[in-house]
N, C-alpha and C positions, 0 to 999 in steps of 0.2 A: 504494500500500500504506500509506504514512504517513497519508494522508487517511482510510482505513478505520479504522486504529488510533485516530486522533484521534476519529473519529465514535463508535467503540465505547467509548472512554474517556469521552467526554461522556455517552453513554447510560448507562454504568455509574455515573457520578457522579449522574445523574438518578435512577437506580434506588435508589441508596443513600439519597437524600434524600426518597424517596416514602413513601406510606402503608403500613399494615399490615393483615393479615387479621384476622378475628375472634379467632384464637388468638394474635395478636401477631407472627406470622411475616411478614416483608416479602414481598409478592407484587406484582410489577410486570411487565407484559408490554410489549413494545415491538418496534420493527422496526429492523433494521440492514440496509441494502441490500435491503429487502423481505423479509428472513427474520425470522420471528417467534421471539423468545426470551423467557424468563422467568427472573428472579432470584428464588429462593425459599429461605426458611430463613435461618439465621444464618451459614452458611458462605458464602464468596465464590464461589459457583458460579452459572453461567449454564446454563440448560437449553433444549433445543429445546422450543418451546411445543407443537408438534404431534408426533404419532407420526412417526418417520422414514419418509419415502416412499422406501424403499430401491431401488425400481425406476424412480423418477423419472417415473411415469406420471400424477401429479397426483391419484391416488386411493389411499386406504388400504384394502387388501383383505386378507382372511384367508388367501388362498392362499399357497403357498410361493413364495419368491423363485426365479426372476425373474418369474414370472407375477403374484405377489402380493408382500407386504411382510414376511412372516415369514421369519426367517433362522436358520441354525444359529448356535451360540455363536461359533465361529471366524469365520464370515462377519460377524457383528455386531461382533466386536472389530476386524476389519479395516476394516469400513465406518466406524466412528466414528474410528479412528485416521487414516483418509485423508480425512475429511470437511472440506470447505471450506464454511463456513456463517456467515452474519452477519458477514462480514469477518474471520473467524478460522479458523485451522487447528488450534487447541488444543482438540480434541474427543477424547473417549474414552468407553468404556462405563463407566457408574457402578459403584462398589462397592455391595454389597448394603445397607450402612448408609445410603448416600446415596440409593439408590432407595427404600428404606423410609421415608426422610424425606419423600417426596412423599405418602405415604398419609395420608388424612384419613378417619378412621372415621365422622365425621359425615355422610359421603357414601357412597353405594354405587352400583354400576353406572355409572360407575366410582367407586372409593373414592379420589378425588384432588381437589385443589382445582380448582374450575371454570375457573381461569385456564389450565389445560392441556387440550388436546384429547387424549383418551385412550380407547383401546379397553378394554372390560371383559374383559381377557385377560392372558396372561403377557408380561412384559417381562424380557429378559435383564439380569443384572448381570455384572460382570467377575469376580466372586468364585467361585472353584472350590470345590466342596463339600469340606469337611474330611474326610469319610469315604471319598470316592471321587473321584479326580482325573478320571474320565471324566464327571463331572456338574458342573454349575454352578448357582448359586442364581439364583432369579428371584422377582419379585413379580407376583402375579396381582391385577390391579386391580379384579376383580369386587367383592371385599370387602377387599382390601388384605392378602392372606395371602402368606406367604413359603414357598418350598419349593425343591427342587432337581430337576433332570431331566438326562437324558443330553444331552451337548453336541451330539449329532447331531440332536436334536429341534429344532423351530422355534418361535420366539417373536418378538414385536415388539421394536423397538429405539427407545430414546430416549437420545440422546447428551448428555453433560454436558461443560462446559469451565470455564475460569477467566476467559474473556473477554479473554485476552491474544493 
């Protein structure tokens, strides 16, 4: 475990010292224990580079979990909280502001930096809708729009962590 933390620390140091995207936001992808991660933006956050393969079949599919990778909001929260990825267990579903921070309107289909593998579809945030607690906010990466939907509906998952 100590070796993984040291490796992750070395990786994060290398991330902090690396280049920037056209808009000035740091973007670096790398691998820790074979798991691809990206440090993006000014916050000290580490993102899964790929859409979460929630059913572990090696393929991202639009079908509902467990046959596919779209999950309900509660399942997405649980998935990220229990995720062990890139030598870390410090993963969670991102808040809506964090997820919106991945949107790059210069791109579409999906509206996200090309460093990320992303479906042009909805991704859950941890943010419950202010007007209705039965709904949660999400970002649709087709054009980078934000909205809310019933928590029992299904969407893709991308977990975020601090790299600790």
